[in-house]
N, CA, C and O atoms as CSV, one atom per row, in Angstrom:
chain,resi,resn,atom,element,x,y,z
A,1,MET,N,N,131.822,39.011,127.358
A,1,MET,CA,C,132.081,39.494,128.743
A,1,MET,C,C,133.092,37.552,128.486
A,1,MET,O,O,133.190,36.530,127.806
A,2,SER,N,N,133.642,38.442,129.875
A,2,SER,CA,C,134.925,37.113,129.647
A,2,SER,C,C,134.653,36.003,130.931
A,2,SER,O,O,133.628,35.924,131.607
A,3,ILE,N,N,135.821,35.224,131.044
A,3,ILE,CA,C,135.812,34.130,132.121
A,3,ILE,C,C,135.551,34.465,132.967
A,3,ILE,O,O,134.832,33.716,133.628
A,4,THR,N,N,135.968,35.941,133.629
A,4,THR,CA,C,136.080,35.820,135.267
A,4,THR,C,C,135.329,36.723,135.835
A,4,THR,O,O,135.300,36.841,137.060
A,5,ASN,N,N,134.701,37.395,135.112
A,5,ASN,CA,C,132.693,38.119,134.793
A,5,ASN,C,C,131.711,36.668,135.316
A,5,ASN,O,O,131.475,36.544,136.518
A,6,THR,N,N,131.135,35.521,134.214
A,6,THR,CA,C,130.491,34.618,133.587
A,6,THR,C,C,130.701,34.164,135.018
A,6,THR,O,O,129.676,33.744,135.555
A,7,LEU,N,N,132.264,34.151,136.060
A,7,LEU,CA,C,132.359,33.459,136.764
A,7,LEU,C,C,131.860,33.865,138.070
A,7,LEU,O,O,131.571,32.878,138.748
A,8,GLY,N,N,131.644,35.063,138.705
A,8,GLY,CA,C,131.368,35.665,138.826
A,8,GLY,C,C,129.521,35.857,139.215
A,8,GLY,O,O,128.834,35.691,140.222
A,9,HIS,N,N,129.278,36.268,137.866
A,9,HIS,CA,C,127.802,35.932,138.091
A,9,HIS,C,C,126.573,34.843,138.416
A,9,HIS,O,O,125.432,34.733,138.865
A,10,THR,N,N,127.949,33.972,137.712
A,10,THR,CA,C,126.571,32.266,138.470
A,10,THR,C,C,127.665,32.275,139.754
A,10,THR,O,O,127.160,31.374,140.424
A,11,ALA,N,N,128.538,32.605,140.326
A,11,ALA,CA,C,128.225,32.618,142.065
A,11,ALA,C,C,127.734,33.318,142.759
A,11,ALA,O,O,127.547,32.874,143.892
A,12,ALA,N,N,127.442,34.221,142.577
A,12,ALA,CA,C,126.203,35.816,142.850
A,12,ALA,C,C,124.917,34.654,142.697
A,12,ALA,O,O,124.610,34.105,143.755
A,13,ARG,N,N,124.428,34.393,141.910
A,13,ARG,CA,C,123.282,33.257,141.512
A,13,ARG,C,C,123.027,32.804,142.442
A,13,ARG,O,O,121.977,32.871,143.080
A,14,ILE,N,N,124.607,31.910,142.793
A,14,ILE,CA,C,124.142,30.111,143.640
A,14,ILE,C,C,123.931,30.701,144.566
A,14,ILE,O,O,122.834,30.374,145.020
A,15,LEU,N,N,124.618,31.766,145.383
A,15,LEU,CA,C,124.830,32.649,146.889
A,15,LEU,C,C,123.653,33.331,146.709
A,15,LEU,O,O,123.328,33.212,147.891
A,16,SER,N,N,122.552,34.069,146.139
A,16,SER,CA,C,121.823,34.515,146.744
A,16,SER,C,C,120.509,33.457,146.445
A,16,SER,O,O,119.454,33.995,146.781
A,17,LEU,N,N,120.282,31.756,145.762
A,17,LEU,CA,C,119.428,31.021,145.474
A,17,LEU,C,C,118.889,31.145,147.995
A,17,LEU,O,O,117.926,31.592,148.618
A,18,PRO,N,N,119.371,30.895,148.147
A,18,PRO,CA,C,118.460,31.797,150.054
A,18,PRO,C,C,117.999,32.035,149.448
A,18,PRO,O,O,117.527,31.340,148.548
A,19,PHE,N,N,117.872,33.367,149.661
A,19,PHE,CA,C,116.676,34.526,150.037
A,19,PHE,C,C,115.957,34.307,149.052
A,19,PHE,O,O,114.858,34.805,149.297
A,20,ASP,N,N,115.968,33.472,147.309
A,20,ASP,CA,C,115.308,33.448,147.195
A,20,ASP,C,C,114.216,32.641,147.339
A,20,ASP,O,O,113.099,32.736,146.831
A,21,LEU,N,N,114.619,31.930,148.005
A,21,LEU,CA,C,113.247,30.336,148.733
A,21,LEU,C,C,113.673,31.601,149.879
A,21,LEU,O,O,114.367,32.446,149.315
A,22,ALA,N,N,113.562,31.739,150.514
A,22,ALA,CA,C,113.183,32.777,151.687
A,22,ALA,C,C,112.220,33.431,150.978
A,22,ALA,O,O,111.260,33.329,151.742
A,23,GLN,N,N,111.803,34.089,149.940
A,23,GLN,CA,C,110.829,34.962,149.630
A,23,GLN,C,C,109.265,33.962,148.805
A,23,GLN,O,O,108.084,34.237,148.596
A,24,VAL,N,N,110.235,32.663,148.544
A,24,VAL,CA,C,108.803,31.991,148.318
A,24,VAL,C,C,108.498,31.258,149.346
A,24,VAL,O,O,107.375,31.327,149.846
A,25,ASN,N,N,109.137,30.712,149.665
A,25,ASN,CA,C,108.505,30.253,151.465
A,25,ASN,C,C,108.066,31.923,152.059
A,25,ASN,O,O,109.066,32.521,151.662
A,26,TYR,N,N,107.481,32.650,152.526
A,26,TYR,CA,C,106.879,33.622,152.867
A,26,TYR,C,C,105.416,34.039,151.447
A,26,TYR,O,O,104.334,34.620,151.373
A,27,ALA,N,N,105.964,33.597,150.953
A,27,ALA,CA,C,104.836,33.794,150.011
A,27,ALA,C,C,103.512,32.317,149.991
A,27,ALA,O,O,102.333,31.968,150.030
A,28,ARG,N,N,104.774,31.994,149.909
A,28,ARG,CA,C,103.752,30.162,150.118
A,28,ARG,C,C,102.587,29.683,151.805
A,28,ARG,O,O,101.556,29.028,151.961
A,29,ALA,N,N,103.769,30.668,152.982
A,29,ALA,CA,C,103.186,30.929,154.111
A,29,ALA,C,C,102.050,30.871,154.366
A,29,ALA,O,O,101.314,30.055,154.920
A,30,VAL,N,N,101.860,32.624,153.530
A,30,VAL,CA,C,100.405,33.584,153.118
A,30,VAL,C,C,99.650,32.770,152.363
A,30,VAL,O,O,98.595,32.382,152.865
A,31,ARG,N,N,100.006,32.321,150.991
A,31,ARG,CA,C,98.662,31.548,150.525
A,31,ARG,C,C,98.304,30.688,151.286
A,31,ARG,O,O,97.264,30.327,150.735
A,32,LEU,N,N,98.472,29.684,152.746
A,32,LEU,CA,C,98.157,28.952,153.216
A,32,LEU,C,C,97.853,29.196,154.337
A,32,LEU,O,O,97.713,28.274,155.140
A,33,GLY,N,N,97.643,30.669,154.744
A,33,GLY,CA,C,97.223,31.054,155.748
A,33,GLY,C,C,98.060,31.595,157.160
A,33,GLY,O,O,97.881,32.497,157.978
A,34,PHE,N,N,98.724,30.885,157.026
A,34,PHE,CA,C,100.263,30.993,157.483
A,34,PHE,C,C,100.359,32.456,158.805
A,34,PHE,O,O,100.393,32.719,160.007
A,35,ILE,N,N,100.362,33.049,157.344
A,35,ILE,CA,C,100.251,34.855,158.089
A,35,ILE,C,C,99.953,35.575,157.094
A,35,ILE,O,O,100.215,35.649,155.893
A,36,GLU,N,N,99.462,35.992,157.717
A,36,GLU,CA,C,98.613,37.904,157.183
A,36,GLU,C,C,98.645,38.274,156.041
A,36,GLU,O,O,99.648,38.927,155.753
A,37,ASN,N,N,97.666,38.051,154.973
A,37,ASN,CA,C,98.050,38.625,152.901
A,37,ASN,C,C,97.825,40.521,153.301
A,37,ASN,O,O,96.738,41.076,153.139
A,38,SER,N,N,99.195,41.323,153.868
A,38,SER,CA,C,99.107,42.783,154.295
A,38,SER,C,C,99.999,43.352,153.133
A,38,SER,O,O,101.123,42.947,153.429
A,39,LEU,N,N,100.097,44.039,152.028
A,39,LEU,CA,C,101.403,45.098,151.180
A,39,LEU,C,C,102.335,45.088,152.867
A,39,LEU,O,O,103.170,44.392,153.443
A,40,LEU,N,N,101.742,46.015,153.048
A,40,LEU,CA,C,103.010,46.611,154.362
A,40,LEU,C,C,103.890,45.381,154.910
A,40,LEU,O,O,105.116,45.478,154.964
A,41,LYS,N,N,103.452,44.634,155.170
A,41,LYS,CA,C,104.457,42.889,156.199
A,41,LYS,C,C,104.808,42.324,154.886
A,41,LYS,O,O,106.021,42.191,155.043
A,42,SER,N,N,104.489,41.782,153.357
A,42,SER,CA,C,105.187,41.765,152.095
A,42,SER,C,C,105.981,43.335,152.473
A,42,SER,O,O,106.618,43.145,153.510
A,43,ALA,N,N,106.116,44.440,152.114
A,43,ALA,CA,C,107.238,45.308,151.536
A,43,ALA,C,C,107.977,45.086,152.574
A,43,ALA,O,O,108.810,44.232,152.270
A,44,GLN,N,N,108.175,45.659,154.392
A,44,GLN,CA,C,108.138,45.453,155.389
A,44,GLN,C,C,109.474,43.880,155.369
A,44,GLN,O,O,110.669,44.040,155.619
A,45,PHE,N,N,108.816,42.466,155.003
A,45,PHE,CA,C,109.965,41.440,154.844
A,45,PHE,C,C,110.617,41.537,153.587
A,45,PHE,O,O,111.820,41.325,153.738
A,46,ALA,N,N,110.318,41.767,152.427
A,46,ALA,CA,C,111.255,42.076,151.117
A,46,ALA,C,C,112.590,42.804,151.548
A,46,ALA,O,O,113.647,42.642,150.937
A,47,ARG,N,N,112.396,43.942,153.089
A,47,ARG,CA,C,113.244,45.391,152.519
A,47,ARG,C,C,114.267,44.679,153.414
A,47,ARG,O,O,115.374,44.677,152.876
A,48,GLU,N,N,114.249,44.143,154.476
A,48,GLU,CA,C,114.832,43.494,155.771
A,48,GLU,C,C,115.130,42.297,154.595
A,48,GLU,O,O,116.349,42.438,154.502
A,49,LEU,N,N,114.920,41.633,154.012
A,49,LEU,CA,C,115.363,40.800,153.122
A,49,LEU,C,C,117.018,41.173,151.777
A,49,LEU,O,O,118.148,40.917,151.362
A,50,SER,N,N,116.141,41.720,151.756
A,50,SER,CA,C,117.327,42.917,151.392
A,50,SER,C,C,118.600,43.181,151.419
A,50,SER,O,O,119.568,43.227,150.659
A,51,VAL,N,N,118.229,43.395,152.882
A,51,VAL,CA,C,119.099,44.020,153.916
A,51,VAL,C,C,119.930,42.471,154.353
A,51,VAL,O,O,120.929,42.996,154.845
A,52,MET,N,N,120.031,41.879,154.412
A,52,MET,CA,C,120.540,41.020,155.175
A,52,MET,C,C,121.227,40.084,154.074
A,52,MET,O,O,122.304,39.553,154.342
A,53,GLU,N,N,120.523,39.850,152.664
A,53,GLU,CA,C,121.580,39.953,151.488
A,53,GLU,C,C,122.709,41.399,150.876
A,53,GLU,O,O,123.040,41.451,149.692
A,54,ARG,N,N,122.930,41.907,151.368
A,54,ARG,CA,C,123.399,42.731,150.878
A,54,ARG,C,C,124.393,42.782,152.086
A,54,ARG,O,O,125.612,42.767,151.916
A,55,LEU,N,N,123.781,42.845,153.355
A,55,LEU,CA,C,125.059,42.025,154.301
A,55,LEU,C,C,125.814,40.777,154.419
A,55,LEU,O,O,126.835,40.577,155.078
A,56,THR,N,N,125.026,39.809,153.534
A,56,THR,CA,C,126.156,38.299,153.668
A,56,THR,C,C,126.303,38.762,152.760
A,56,THR,O,O,126.575,39.956,152.890
A,57,LEU,N,N,126.273,38.497,152.004
A,57,LEU,CA,C,127.034,38.948,150.383
A,57,LEU,C,C,127.834,39.890,150.041
A,57,LEU,O,O,128.897,39.674,149.457
A,58,GLY,N,N,127.615,40.487,150.210
A,58,GLY,CA,C,128.420,42.312,150.213
A,58,GLY,C,C,128.548,42.291,148.347
A,58,GLY,O,O,127.647,41.988,147.566
A,59,PRO,N,N,129.224,42.494,148.188
A,59,PRO,CA,C,129.445,43.079,146.533
A,59,PRO,C,C,128.956,41.112,145.531
A,59,PRO,O,O,128.892,40.707,144.370
A,60,TRP,N,N,128.752,40.551,146.888
A,60,TRP,CA,C,127.589,39.643,144.949
A,60,TRP,C,C,126.296,39.276,145.336
A,60,TRP,O,O,125.553,38.362,144.977
A,61,ALA,N,N,126.148,40.503,146.431
A,61,ALA,CA,C,124.719,40.419,146.708
A,61,ALA,C,C,123.968,41.774,145.179
A,61,ALA,O,O,124.393,42.921,145.040
A,62,ARG,N,N,123.028,41.228,144.442
A,62,ARG,CA,C,121.901,41.978,143.751
A,62,ARG,C,C,121.939,43.669,143.619
A,62,ARG,O,O,122.282,44.407,144.542
A,63,ARG,N,N,121.751,43.871,143.025
A,63,ARG,CA,C,120.965,45.654,143.566
A,63,ARG,C,C,120.163,45.822,142.704
A,63,ARG,O,O,120.409,45.736,141.501
A,64,VAL,N,N,118.482,46.235,143.480
A,64,VAL,CA,C,117.756,46.326,142.427
A,64,VAL,C,C,117.824,47.641,142.113
A,64,VAL,O,O,117.223,48.072,141.129
C-alpha cells in the first residue's frame, strides 16, 4: 500500500469519528431510556447518519 493510500485511509477514519460517536451516544441514550428502544427508529437513525456522513465527507465517507 502506498503512502498516499495510507494517508487517505487514516484521514477517512479520523473524519468519521464524529459519526461513530453519534452512534455510540444514540445507543447509550436508548439504554438509559431517553430514547424509545425501537428497531425501526434505530434503522432510520443509522440511515440518516449515513446520508449526513456521505454529504459531509464526500469521497472519504465509508461505504457500506
